Structures are given as C-alpha cells and as structure tokens.
N, CA, C and O atoms as CSV, one atom per row, in Angstrom:
chain,resi,resn,atom,element,x,y,z
A,1,MET,N,N,-157.143,146.342,151.372
A,1,MET,CA,C,-156.354,147.247,150.327
A,1,MET,C,C,-155.768,146.238,149.237
A,1,MET,O,O,-155.391,145.090,149.474
A,2,GLU,N,N,-155.758,147.127,147.519
A,2,GLU,CA,C,-155.474,147.049,146.969
A,2,GLU,C,C,-153.816,146.555,146.501
A,2,GLU,O,O,-152.942,147.292,146.958
A,3,TRP,N,N,-153.386,145.504,145.729
A,3,TRP,CA,C,-152.050,145.337,146.060
A,3,TRP,C,C,-151.662,145.925,145.169
A,3,TRP,O,O,-152.128,145.798,144.036
A,4,LYS,N,N,-150.292,147.060,145.615
A,4,LYS,CA,C,-149.813,147.964,144.845
A,4,LYS,C,C,-149.158,147.732,143.287
A,4,LYS,O,O,-148.930,148.690,142.548
A,5,GLY,N,N,-148.965,146.719,143.008
A,5,GLY,CA,C,-148.693,146.528,141.288
A,5,GLY,C,C,-149.526,146.162,140.470
A,5,GLY,O,O,-149.381,145.947,139.266
A,6,GLU,N,N,-150.842,146.046,141.410
A,6,GLU,CA,C,-152.311,146.093,140.603
A,6,GLU,C,C,-152.224,147.381,140.324
A,6,GLU,O,O,-152.017,147.670,139.145
A,7,CYS,N,N,-152.344,148.375,141.231
A,7,CYS,CA,C,-152.880,149.627,141.326
A,7,CYS,C,C,-152.104,149.940,139.903
A,7,CYS,O,O,-152.789,149.826,138.887
A,8,MET,N,N,-150.793,150.306,139.769
A,8,MET,CA,C,-149.588,150.828,138.827
A,8,MET,C,C,-149.941,149.820,137.304
A,8,MET,O,O,-149.245,149.898,136.292
A,9,VAL,N,N,-151.010,149.020,137.427
A,9,VAL,CA,C,-151.003,148.124,136.193
A,9,VAL,C,C,-152.114,149.270,136.133
A,9,VAL,O,O,-151.906,150.166,135.315
A,10,LYS,N,N,-153.027,149.324,136.746
A,10,LYS,CA,C,-154.281,150.264,136.572
A,10,LYS,C,C,-153.859,151.413,135.638
A,10,LYS,O,O,-154.263,151.832,134.553
A,11,GLN,N,N,-152.780,151.786,136.590
A,11,GLN,CA,C,-152.741,153.334,136.373
A,11,GLN,C,C,-152.235,153.512,134.962
A,11,GLN,O,O,-152.826,154.363,134.297
A,12,PHE,N,N,-150.948,152.662,134.221
A,12,PHE,CA,C,-150.136,152.391,133.275
A,12,PHE,C,C,-151.351,152.245,132.140
A,12,PHE,O,O,-151.247,152.901,131.104
A,13,SER,N,N,-152.883,151.092,132.418
A,13,SER,CA,C,-153.292,150.949,131.865
A,13,SER,C,C,-154.285,151.930,131.105
A,13,SER,O,O,-154.753,151.838,129.970
A,14,ALA,N,N,-154.464,152.920,132.111
A,14,ALA,CA,C,-155.786,154.405,131.884
A,14,ALA,C,C,-154.563,155.119,130.951
A,14,ALA,O,O,-154.947,155.683,129.926
A,15,CYS,N,N,-153.334,155.125,131.203
A,15,CYS,CA,C,-152.251,156.309,130.659
A,15,CYS,C,C,-152.166,155.689,128.792
A,15,CYS,O,O,-152.079,156.449,127.827
A,16,LEU,N,N,-152.216,154.320,128.728
A,16,LEU,CA,C,-152.337,153.916,127.104
A,16,LEU,C,C,-153.583,154.026,126.471
A,16,LEU,O,O,-153.725,154.331,125.287
A,17,GLU,N,N,-154.760,153.703,127.504
A,17,GLU,CA,C,-155.802,153.848,126.650
A,17,GLU,C,C,-156.101,155.189,126.586
A,17,GLU,O,O,-156.741,155.375,125.551
A,18,LYS,N,N,-155.917,156.372,127.293
A,18,LYS,CA,C,-156.215,157.522,126.950
A,18,LYS,C,C,-154.704,157.855,126.302
A,18,LYS,O,O,-154.590,159.038,126.622
A,19,VAL,N,N,-153.771,157.589,125.752
A,19,VAL,CA,C,-153.328,157.847,125.240
A,19,VAL,C,C,-152.524,159.669,125.882
A,19,VAL,O,O,-152.458,160.786,125.369
A,20,HIS,N,N,-151.966,158.942,127.489
A,20,HIS,CA,C,-151.621,160.409,128.477
A,20,HIS,C,C,-150.338,159.898,129.008
A,20,HIS,O,O,-150.173,158.699,129.236
A,21,PHE,N,N,-149.460,160.764,129.201
A,21,PHE,CA,C,-148.692,160.625,129.396
A,21,PHE,C,C,-148.596,162.141,130.817
A,21,PHE,O,O,-148.185,163.281,130.601
A,22,PRO,N,N,-149.168,161.537,132.282
A,22,PRO,CA,C,-149.402,162.410,133.363
A,22,PRO,C,C,-147.789,163.922,133.453
A,22,PRO,O,O,-146.587,163.795,133.223
A,23,GLY,N,N,-148.327,164.724,133.731
A,23,GLY,CA,C,-147.370,166.445,133.608
A,23,GLY,C,C,-146.519,165.727,134.873
A,23,GLY,O,O,-145.349,166.103,134.931
A,24,ALA,N,N,-146.894,164.839,135.800
A,24,ALA,CA,C,-146.051,164.824,137.047
A,24,ALA,C,C,-144.897,163.980,137.185
A,24,ALA,O,O,-143.910,164.075,137.914
A,25,TRP,N,N,-145.239,163.133,136.322
A,25,TRP,CA,C,-144.647,162.293,135.505
A,25,TRP,C,C,-143.071,162.511,135.008
A,25,TRP,O,O,-141.955,162.011,135.147
A,26,LYS,N,N,-143.811,163.691,134.277
A,26,LYS,CA,C,-142.573,163.958,132.994
A,26,LYS,C,C,-141.308,165.108,134.022
A,26,LYS,O,O,-140.452,165.724,133.388
A,27,ARG,N,N,-141.363,165.204,135.180
A,27,ARG,CA,C,-140.707,165.750,136.130
A,27,ARG,C,C,-139.388,165.507,136.067
A,27,ARG,O,O,-139.310,164.370,136.533
A,28,THR,N,N,-138.097,165.918,135.734
A,28,THR,CA,C,-137.090,165.426,135.820
A,28,THR,C,C,-136.011,166.229,136.569
A,28,THR,O,O,-136.374,167.401,136.669
A,29,GLU,N,N,-134.938,166.027,137.070
A,29,GLU,CA,C,-133.934,165.807,137.639
A,29,GLU,C,C,-132.635,165.331,136.721
A,29,GLU,O,O,-132.390,164.221,136.249
A,30,VAL,N,N,-131.583,167.092,136.608
A,30,VAL,CA,C,-131.106,166.907,135.544
A,30,VAL,C,C,-129.922,166.855,136.790
A,30,VAL,O,O,-130.164,167.367,137.883
A,31,VAL,N,N,-128.461,166.095,136.462
A,31,VAL,CA,C,-127.374,165.885,137.279
A,31,VAL,C,C,-126.333,165.318,135.996
A,31,VAL,O,O,-126.664,164.616,135.041
A,32,TRP,N,N,-125.198,165.781,136.268
A,32,TRP,CA,C,-123.796,165.821,135.393
A,32,TRP,C,C,-123.602,164.419,135.519
A,32,TRP,O,O,-123.707,163.712,136.521
A,33,LYS,N,N,-123.279,164.103,134.257
A,33,LYS,CA,C,-122.122,162.371,134.697
A,33,LYS,C,C,-120.926,162.979,133.958
A,33,LYS,O,O,-120.789,163.756,133.013
A,34,PRO,N,N,-120.101,162.290,134.798
A,34,PRO,CA,C,-118.574,162.453,133.873
A,34,PRO,C,C,-118.656,160.929,133.340
A,34,PRO,O,O,-119.144,159.834,133.618
A,35,LYS,N,N,-117.658,161.755,132.159
A,35,LYS,CA,C,-117.057,160.663,130.597
A,35,LYS,C,C,-115.886,160.599,130.760
A,35,LYS,O,O,-115.232,161.536,131.218
A,36,LYS,N,N,-115.408,159.506,130.425
A,36,LYS,CA,C,-114.487,159.593,130.197
A,36,LYS,C,C,-113.082,159.892,130.021
A,36,LYS,O,O,-112.057,159.323,130.397
A,37,ASP,N,N,-113.341,161.078,129.258
A,37,ASP,CA,C,-112.515,162.191,128.768
A,37,ASP,C,C,-112.159,163.077,130.169
A,37,ASP,O,O,-111.198,163.841,130.252
A,38,GLY,N,N,-112.900,162.877,130.990
A,38,GLY,CA,C,-112.681,163.459,132.375
A,38,GLY,C,C,-113.754,165.163,132.228
A,38,GLY,O,O,-113.775,165.953,133.173
A,39,ASN,N,N,-114.617,165.461,130.765
A,39,ASN,CA,C,-115.120,165.898,131.437
A,39,ASN,C,C,-116.798,165.517,131.611
A,39,ASN,O,O,-117.023,164.316,131.757
A,40,THR,N,N,-117.963,166.420,131.607
A,40,THR,CA,C,-118.867,165.914,131.981
A,40,THR,C,C,-120.396,166.249,131.134
A,40,THR,O,O,-120.323,167.376,130.644
A,41,ARG,N,N,-121.398,165.750,130.913
A,41,ARG,CA,C,-122.459,165.945,130.299
A,41,ARG,C,C,-124.061,166.038,131.367
A,41,ARG,O,O,-124.193,165.491,132.461
A,42,PRO,N,N,-124.904,166.713,130.792
A,42,PRO,CA,C,-125.914,166.545,131.804
A,42,PRO,C,C,-127.087,165.376,131.154
A,42,PRO,O,O,-127.167,165.190,129.940
A,43,ILE,N,N,-127.975,164.627,132.170
A,43,ILE,CA,C,-128.721,164.218,131.942
A,43,ILE,C,C,-129.872,163.611,132.703
A,43,ILE,O,O,-129.756,163.125,133.828
A,44,SER,N,N,-130.936,163.670,132.043
A,44,SER,CA,C,-132.355,164.119,132.831
A,44,SER,C,C,-132.571,162.504,133.641
A,44,SER,O,O,-132.275,161.389,133.213
A,45,LEU,N,N,-133.015,162.788,134.569
A,45,LEU,CA,C,-133.549,161.323,135.191
A,45,LEU,C,C,-135.196,161.292,135.306
A,45,LEU,O,O,-135.535,161.836,136.357
A,46,LEU,N,N,-136.169,160.881,134.639
A,46,LEU,CA,C,-137.560,160.521,135.370
A,46,LEU,C,C,-137.437,159.916,135.958
A,46,LEU,O,O,-136.695,158.935,136.002
A,47,THR,N,N,-138.897,160.756,137.301
A,47,THR,CA,C,-139.369,159.870,137.835
A,47,THR,C,C,-139.545,158.255,137.856
A,47,THR,O,O,-139.419,157.648,136.792
A,48,GLY,N,N,-139.903,157.385,139.342
A,48,GLY,CA,C,-139.188,156.254,138.893
A,48,GLY,C,C,-140.690,155.704,137.824
A,48,GLY,O,O,-140.518,154.812,136.994
A,49,MET,N,N,-142.279,156.458,138.027
A,49,MET,CA,C,-143.324,156.251,137.328
A,49,MET,C,C,-142.833,156.226,136.152
A,49,MET,O,O,-142.593,155.184,135.542
A,50,GLY,N,N,-142.626,157.439,135.696
A,50,GLY,CA,C,-142.367,158.033,134.350
A,50,GLY,C,C,-141.653,157.311,133.758
A,50,GLY,O,O,-141.923,156.891,132.633
A,51,TRP,N,N,-140.195,156.912,134.646
A,51,TRP,CA,C,-139.314,155.387,133.397
A,51,TRP,C,C,-140.247,154.529,133.391
A,51,TRP,O,O,-140.666,154.180,132.287
A,52,MET,N,N,-140.698,154.084,134.314
A,52,MET,CA,C,-141.437,152.732,134.039
A,52,MET,C,C,-142.365,152.578,132.830
A,52,MET,O,O,-142.442,151.771,131.904
A,53,LEU,N,N,-143.137,153.828,133.261
A,53,LEU,CA,C,-144.260,154.447,131.265
A,53,LEU,C,C,-143.287,154.684,130.373
A,53,LEU,O,O,-143.816,154.326,129.321
A,54,HIS,N,N,-142.311,155.020,130.138
A,54,HIS,CA,C,-141.530,155.081,129.022
A,54,HIS,C,C,-140.807,154.184,128.724
A,54,HIS,O,O,-140.362,154.336,127.587
A,55,ARG,N,N,-140.302,152.858,129.461
A,55,ARG,CA,C,-139.958,151.803,128.927
A,55,ARG,C,C,-141.223,151.040,128.734
A,55,ARG,O,O,-141.067,150.163,127.884
A,56,LEU,N,N,-142.156,151.070,129.123
A,56,LEU,CA,C,-143.451,150.128,128.414
A,56,LEU,C,C,-143.751,150.612,127.149
A,56,LEU,O,O,-143.960,149.851,126.205
A,57,LEU,N,N,-143.790,151.885,127.053
A,57,LEU,CA,C,-144.220,152.914,125.565
A,57,LEU,C,C,-143.442,152.107,124.486
A,57,LEU,O,O,-143.915,151.601,123.468
A,58,ASN,N,N,-141.956,152.087,124.982
A,58,ASN,CA,C,-140.740,152.179,124.357
A,58,ASN,C,C,-140.837,150.832,123.806
A,58,ASN,O,O,-140.435,150.651,122.657
A,59,GLY,N,N,-141.376,149.752,124.561
A,59,GLY,CA,C,-141.097,148.533,124.307
A,59,GLY,C,C,-142.246,148.202,123.005
A,59,GLY,O,O,-142.188,147.669,121.896
A,60,ARG,N,N,-143.212,148.803,123.786
A,60,ARG,CA,C,-144.310,148.440,122.490
A,60,ARG,C,C,-144.165,149.009,121.025
A,60,ARG,O,O,-144.428,148.431,119.970
A,61,MET,N,N,-143.744,150.118,121.196
A,61,MET,CA,C,-143.847,150.800,119.956
A,61,MET,C,C,-142.683,149.871,118.886
A,61,MET,O,O,-142.767,149.686,117.672
A,62,GLN,N,N,-141.554,149.373,119.914
A,62,GLN,CA,C,-140.371,148.361,119.104
A,62,GLN,C,C,-141.207,147.626,118.450
A,62,GLN,O,O,-141.478,147.533,117.253
A,63,VAL,N,N,-141.621,147.064,119.483
A,63,VAL,CA,C,-142.921,145.823,119.057
A,63,VAL,C,C,-143.701,145.710,117.725
A,63,VAL,O,O,-143.799,144.803,116.899
A,64,TRP,N,N,-144.308,147.166,117.828
A,64,TRP,CA,C,-144.990,147.403,116.609
A,64,TRP,C,C,-144.339,147.664,115.343
A,64,TRP,O,O,-144.731,147.291,114.238
A,65,CYS,N,N,-143.050,148.510,115.677
A,65,CYS,CA,C,-142.516,148.639,114.411
A,65,CYS,C,C,-141.550,147.429,113.698
A,65,CYS,O,O,-141.046,147.418,112.575
A,66,GLU,N,N,-141.501,146.633,114.554
A,66,GLU,CA,C,-140.976,145.010,114.210
A,66,GLU,C,C,-141.940,144.464,112.854
A,66,GLU,O,O,-141.717,144.114,111.695
A,67,ARG,N,N,-143.011,144.604,113.654
A,67,ARG,CA,C,-144.092,143.352,113.117
A,67,ARG,C,C,-144.412,144.085,112.047
A,67,ARG,O,O,-144.555,143.401,111.034
A,68,LYS,N,N,-144.661,145.846,111.838
A,68,LYS,CA,C,-145.245,146.152,110.350
A,68,LYS,C,C,-144.248,147.091,109.333
A,68,LYS,O,O,-144.421,148.117,108.676
A,69,LEU,N,N,-142.969,146.050,109.600
A,69,LEU,CA,C,-141.813,146.549,109.119
A,69,LEU,C,C,-141.225,147.996,109.111
A,69,LEU,O,O,-140.625,148.271,108.072
A,70,LYS,N,N,-141.273,148.936,110.023
A,70,LYS,CA,C,-141.290,149.956,109.651
A,70,LYS,C,C,-139.704,150.454,110.465
A,70,LYS,O,O,-139.448,151.511,111.042
A,71,PHE,N,N,-138.828,149.241,110.237
A,71,PHE,CA,C,-137.552,149.680,110.673
A,71,PHE,C,C,-136.660,149.785,109.493
A,71,PHE,O,O,-136.428,148.598,109.263
A,72,SER,N,N,-136.040,150.450,108.636
A,72,SER,CA,C,-135.029,149.781,107.841
A,72,SER,C,C,-134.323,148.408,107.629
A,72,SER,O,O,-134.029,148.180,108.802
A,73,PRO,N,N,-133.952,147.566,107.078
A,73,PRO,CA,C,-132.982,146.529,107.715
A,73,PRO,C,C,-131.221,147.366,107.878
A,73,PRO,O,O,-130.203,146.942,108.425
A,74,ASN,N,N,-131.416,148.303,107.347
A,74,ASN,CA,C,-129.950,148.987,107.540
A,74,ASN,C,C,-129.775,149.661,109.043
A,74,ASN,O,O,-128.681,150.166,109.296
A,75,GLN,N,N,-130.767,149.686,110.000
A,75,GLN,CA,C,-130.874,150.341,110.908
A,75,GLN,C,C,-130.398,149.095,112.436
A,75,GLN,O,O,-130.862,148.127,113.038
A,76,PHE,N,N,-129.594,149.694,112.427
A,76,PHE,CA,C,-129.042,148.679,113.765
A,76,PHE,C,C,-129.596,149.370,115.429
A,76,PHE,O,O,-129.870,148.507,116.263
A,77,GLY,N,N,-129.706,150.453,115.751
A,77,GLY,CA,C,-130.141,151.415,116.605
A,77,GLY,C,C,-131.341,150.671,117.118
A,77,GLY,O,O,-132.055,149.868,116.517
A,78,SER,N,N,-131.411,151.092,118.316
A,78,SER,CA,C,-132.881,151.218,118.859
A,78,SER,C,C,-133.380,149.415,118.529
A,78,SER,O,O,-134.468,149.063,118.984
A,79,ARG,N,N,-132.829,148.750,118.022
A,79,ARG,CA,C,-133.337,147.253,117.554
A,79,ARG,C,C,-132.873,146.188,118.375
A,79,ARG,O,O,-131.675,145.908,118.421
A,80,GLY,N,N,-133.785,145.542,119.061
A,80,GLY,CA,C,-133.488,144.180,119.966
A,80,GLY,C,C,-132.951,143.421,118.845
A,80,GLY,O,O,-133.561,143.216,117.796
A,81,GLY,N,N,-131.617,142.960,119.158
A,81,GLY,CA,C,-130.651,141.597,118.810
A,81,GLY,C,C,-129.848,142.417,117.899
A,81,GLY,O,O,-128.810,142.244,117.261
A,82,MET,N,N,-130.697,143.381,118.060
A,82,MET,CA,C,-128.790,144.094,116.831
A,82,MET,C,C,-127.863,144.905,117.544
A,82,MET,O,O,-128.128,145.263,118.692
A,83,ASP,N,N,-126.719,145.256,116.938
A,83,ASP,CA,C,-126.223,146.181,117.499
A,83,ASP,C,C,-124.986,146.531,116.447
A,83,ASP,O,O,-124.790,146.111,115.307
A,84,THR,N,N,-124.400,147.248,117.076
A,84,THR,CA,C,-122.625,148.066,116.361
A,84,THR,C,C,-122.223,146.301,115.693
A,84,THR,O,O,-122.527,145.641,114.700
A,85,VAL,N,N,-121.493,146.142,116.768
A,85,VAL,CA,C,-120.686,145.246,116.063
A,85,VAL,C,C,-121.423,144.332,114.852
A,85,VAL,O,O,-120.713,143.965,113.916
A,86,MET,N,N,-122.819,143.975,114.874
A,86,MET,CA,C,-123.350,143.617,113.593
A,86,MET,C,C,-123.341,144.309,112.486
A,86,MET,O,O,-123.351,143.751,111.389
A,87,ALA,N,N,-123.318,145.926,112.668
A,87,ALA,CA,C,-123.312,146.699,111.691
A,87,ALA,C,C,-121.610,146.515,110.820
A,87,ALA,O,O,-121.316,146.306,109.643
A,88,VAL,N,N,-120.894,146.687,111.904
A,88,VAL,CA,C,-119.549,146.309,110.677
A,88,VAL,C,C,-119.306,145.308,111.163
A,88,VAL,O,O,-118.375,145.513,111.941
A,89,GLU,N,N,-119.708,143.883,111.184
A,89,GLU,CA,C,-119.966,142.647,110.014
A,89,GLU,C,C,-120.233,142.661,109.173
A,89,GLU,O,O,-119.517,142.012,108.411
A,90,ARG,N,N,-121.491,143.401,108.529
A,90,ARG,CA,C,-121.834,143.295,107.528
A,90,ARG,C,C,-120.974,144.328,106.317
A,90,ARG,O,O,-121.006,144.165,105.098
A,91,VAL,N,N,-120.202,145.442,107.100
A,91,VAL,CA,C,-119.625,145.858,105.796
A,91,VAL,C,C,-118.250,145.087,106.266
A,91,VAL,O,O,-117.717,144.727,105.216
A,92,VAL,N,N,-117.790,144.853,106.898
A,92,VAL,CA,C,-116.807,143.840,106.428
A,92,VAL,C,C,-116.703,142.603,105.888
A,92,VAL,O,O,-115.662,142.026,105.572
A,93,ASN,N,N,-118.121,142.112,105.767
A,93,ASN,CA,C,-118.574,141.029,104.520
A,93,ASN,C,C,-118.673,141.245,103.256
A,93,ASN,O,O,-118.420,140.491,102.317
A,94,ARG,N,N,-119.094,142.428,103.271
A,94,ARG,CA,C,-119.722,142.963,101.959
A,94,ARG,C,C,-118.057,143.154,101.063
A,94,ARG,O,O,-117.637,142.808,99.959
A,95,ILE,N,N,-117.492,143.879,102.229
A,95,ILE,CA,C,-115.206,144.305,101.417
A,95,ILE,C,C,-115.089,143.163,100.676
A,95,ILE,O,O,-115.029,143.152,99.446
A,96,ASN,N,N,-115.049,142.018,101.518
A,96,ASN,CA,C,-115.363,140.747,101.294
A,96,ASN,C,C,-115.214,139.871,99.896
A,96,ASN,O,O,-114.453,139.249,99.154
A,97,GLU,N,N,-116.340,140.253,100.104
A,97,GLU,CA,C,-117.250,139.700,99.058
A,97,GLU,C,C,-117.218,140.282,97.970
A,97,GLU,O,O,-117.380,139.646,96.929
A,98,ASN,N,N,-116.974,141.793,97.974
A,98,ASN,CA,C,-115.870,142.381,96.720
A,98,ASN,C,C,-114.394,142.266,96.513
A,98,ASN,O,O,-113.705,142.620,95.556
A,99,LYS,N,N,-114.132,141.793,97.430
A,99,LYS,CA,C,-112.669,141.588,96.498
A,99,LYS,C,C,-112.532,140.056,95.974
A,99,LYS,O,O,-111.580,139.770,95.248
A,100,ARG,N,N,-113.282,139.281,96.266
A,100,ARG,CA,C,-113.315,137.759,95.538
A,100,ARG,C,C,-113.930,137.977,94.729
A,100,ARG,O,O,-113.765,137.109,93.873
A,101,GLY,N,N,-115.110,139.189,94.230
A,101,GLY,CA,C,-115.250,139.278,93.086
A,101,GLY,C,C,-114.929,140.068,92.044
A,101,GLY,O,O,-115.514,140.092,90.962
A,102,ARG,N,N,-113.581,141.007,92.514
A,102,ARG,CA,C,-112.464,142.083,92.184
A,102,ARG,C,C,-113.468,142.961,91.853
A,102,ARG,O,O,-113.420,143.658,90.840
A,103,ARG,N,N,-114.558,142.975,92.804
A,103,ARG,CA,C,-114.739,145.050,92.558
A,103,ARG,C,C,-114.033,145.908,93.697
A,103,ARG,O,O,-113.239,145.491,94.540
A,104,HIS,N,N,-114.570,147.371,93.502
A,104,HIS,CA,C,-114.259,148.058,94.168
A,104,HIS,C,C,-115.268,148.018,95.311
A,104,HIS,O,O,-116.313,147.372,95.239
A,105,SER,N,N,-114.816,148.913,96.617
A,105,SER,CA,C,-115.598,148.957,97.627
A,105,SER,C,C,-114.991,150.568,98.107
A,105,SER,O,O,-113.802,150.886,98.118
A,106,LEU,N,N,-116.395,151.630,98.564
A,106,LEU,CA,C,-115.848,153.016,99.273
A,106,LEU,C,C,-116.406,152.519,99.993
A,106,LEU,O,O,-117.321,151.728,99.765
A,107,VAL,N,N,-115.721,153.084,101.761
A,107,VAL,CA,C,-116.772,153.203,103.087
A,107,VAL,C,C,-116.637,154.370,103.469
A,107,VAL,O,O,-115.560,154.912,103.714
A,108,MET,N,N,-118.105,155.033,103.583
A,108,MET,CA,C,-117.709,156.192,104.256
A,108,MET,C,C,-118.091,156.148,105.640
A,108,MET,O,O,-119.031,155.367,105.788
A,109,ALA,N,N,-117.722,156.685,106.698
A,109,ALA,CA,C,-118.121,156.761,108.267
A,109,ALA,C,C,-118.844,158.326,108.646
A,109,ALA,O,O,-118.422,159.391,108.196
A,110,LEU,N,N,-119.812,158.203,109.411
A,110,LEU,CA,C,-120.139,159.318,110.230
A,110,LEU,C,C,-120.470,159.267,111.278
A,110,LEU,O,O,-121.530,158.714,111.570
A,111,ASP,N,N,-119.593,159.885,112.284
A,111,ASP,CA,C,-119.851,159.501,113.631
A,111,ASP,C,C,-120.604,160.797,114.445
A,111,ASP,O,O,-119.987,161.779,114.858
A,112,LEU,N,N,-121.958,160.601,114.574
A,112,LEU,CA,C,-122.764,161.539,115.382
A,112,LEU,C,C,-122.811,161.505,116.947
A,112,LEU,O,O,-123.117,160.548,117.658
A,113,HIS,N,N,-122.401,162.886,117.355
A,113,HIS,CA,C,-122.614,162.570,118.928
A,113,HIS,C,C,-123.885,163.445,119.319
A,113,HIS,O,O,-124.233,164.373,118.588
A,114,ARG,N,N,-124.519,163.155,120.400
A,114,ARG,CA,C,-125.742,163.399,120.480
A,114,ARG,C,C,-125.092,164.745,121.294
A,114,ARG,O,O,-125.839,165.607,121.756
C-alpha cells in the first residue's frame, strides 16, 4: 500500500501539471467569525485538500513574483518578510529626512476594508 503522503504529492503534482483545481476541493463551508467590535463576518473554509493546494499555489506564485520582480517596491502586503510596521517605518523615515532637509511632507492614508 502506498504511503498517504506520496499519494498526496502525486495528486498535487498532477494538479500543477494540468493547471487544474478539482471542483470537489473548491467546496467551502461558510462560518461566521466574531469581530472585536461585537459584529460578525462570514468566512469560507476550504476542504483540507483544497486548503493545502491553495497554500502550495500561493507559495509558488509569491516566489515567482519575487524572482521576476513583479511586486512593486512599495508593496508590503502579501510578501514574505515585509509587513505594515515596515511600511510605517518607511513613511516616518522619509518624513524625518524631509525635516532635516527643510522640505515639506504630505501624507495621505487610505484605510481599505475587505
């Protein structure tokens, strides 16, 4: 009998080779997630195999985008090793540089909700 892990590797490899995401793995369960403000929001949970294939694809796409320089240097979200704290630090550093050079700074913030 074949080891389950080897079987999964073969299935995922076939999906990548055929550029196919099986429909059965796309089925989701919608659950209501509580928020800090007391409200709730719906989230969709993939099946186990669907979630693993999604993570595999997402990881490969991120690596490809990094190697091919497809990300803007100003993009911090969805990138490994970069986060919102780093984005804020960049803005603060630029403001401080402008202060030292007696230049003005204008900051515009946009808060996007999903």
